C-alpha positions as CSV (number, residue, x, y, z in Angstrom):
1,M,-22.1,-13.3,-9.5
2,V,-19.7,-14.9,-7.1
3,I,-20.8,-17.2,-4.3
4,S,-18.5,-17.6,-1.3
5,A,-18.0,-20.4,1.2
6,I,-15.9,-20.5,4.4
7,V,-14.4,-24.0,4.8
8,L,-13.2,-25.0,8.3
9,I,-10.4,-27.6,7.9
10,N,-9.1,-30.1,10.4
11,A,-5.6,-31.2,9.3
12,D,-2.9,-33.5,10.3
13,V,-1.0,-31.4,12.8
14,D,2.4,-32.4,11.4
15,R,1.4,-31.3,7.9
16,I,-0.5,-28.0,8.5
17,P,1.8,-25.9,6.3
18,E,1.9,-28.4,3.5
19,V,-1.9,-28.8,3.6
20,A,-2.4,-25.0,3.6
21,E,-0.2,-24.6,0.5
22,A,-1.9,-27.5,-1.3
23,V,-5.4,-26.1,-0.5
24,A,-4.3,-22.6,-1.5
25,D,-3.2,-23.9,-5.0
26,L,-6.7,-25.2,-5.8
27,D,-8.8,-23.4,-8.3
28,G,-11.6,-21.6,-6.5
29,V,-9.7,-21.2,-3.3
30,T,-8.8,-17.5,-2.8
31,E,-7.3,-17.5,0.7
32,V,-6.2,-20.0,3.4
33,Y,-5.6,-19.0,7.0
34,S,-3.8,-20.9,9.7
35,V,-5.8,-20.2,12.9
36,T,-6.1,-21.0,16.5
37,G,-9.2,-22.7,18.0
38,D,-11.2,-25.7,17.1
39,V,-9.9,-26.0,13.5
40,D,-6.5,-25.8,12.0
41,L,-7.2,-23.9,8.7
42,I,-9.9,-21.7,7.2
43,A,-10.2,-21.5,3.4
44,M,-12.2,-19.0,1.5
45,V,-13.7,-20.6,-1.6
46,R,-15.4,-18.5,-4.3
47,V,-17.2,-19.9,-7.3
48,R,-19.8,-18.8,-9.9
49,R,-22.4,-21.6,-9.3
50,H,-23.4,-23.6,-6.3
51,E,-22.6,-26.8,-8.2
52,D,-19.0,-25.7,-8.4
53,F,-18.6,-26.1,-4.7
54,A,-18.8,-29.9,-5.2
55,D,-15.9,-29.7,-7.7
56,V,-13.7,-27.6,-5.4
57,I,-14.5,-28.9,-1.9
58,A,-15.7,-32.5,-2.3
59,D,-13.6,-33.5,-5.3
60,Q,-10.4,-31.6,-4.5
61,L,-10.0,-30.0,-1.1
62,N,-11.3,-33.0,0.9
63,K,-8.8,-35.2,-1.0
64,V,-5.7,-33.2,-0.2
65,D,-3.3,-35.4,1.8
66,G,-3.4,-34.4,5.4
67,V,-7.0,-33.0,5.4
68,L,-8.8,-35.0,8.2
69,G,-12.2,-33.3,7.9
70,T,-14.0,-30.1,6.8
71,S,-17.1,-28.1,7.6
72,T,-18.5,-25.8,4.9
73,H,-20.4,-22.6,5.5
74,I,-22.0,-20.9,2.4
75,A,-22.2,-17.1,2.7
76,F,-25.5,-15.3,2.1
77,R,-24.1,-11.8,2.1
78,S,-20.8,-10.1,2.6
79,Y,-20.4,-7.1,4.9
80,S,-17.1,-5.2,5.1
81,K,-15.8,-1.8,5.7
82,H,-14.4,-1.9,2.1
83,D,-17.8,-2.7,0.6
84,L,-19.5,0.2,2.5
85,E,-16.8,2.7,1.5
86,A,-17.3,1.7,-2.2
87,A,-21.1,2.0,-1.9
88,F,-20.8,5.5,-0.5
89,S,-17.9,6.7,-2.6
90,L,-18.4,9.9,-4.5
91,G,-15.7,8.9,-6.9
92,L,-13.2,11.4,-5.6
93,D,-9.6,10.3,-5.2
94,E,-8.1,11.1,-1.9
95,S,-4.5,12.5,-2.0
């Protein structure tokens, strides 16, 4: 089982690309997006146990130079077009 969290990151505006790269290099971080709006970056963190979020987010991500603050949202379920297509697939390859 994989547990996902969406981490909203406020970063030093002069270091956003460097912060994004450093965060993306952390184990457990699968994607980092530079975004518009109230935050500078959004990171997707995926781990096997809830306790692992502390290792990735509190012990590593929050300590990246240039990270000013974070807000973490743990996902209950995932809904996507891709998941629905897989669930209803008949196993036929489209050509």
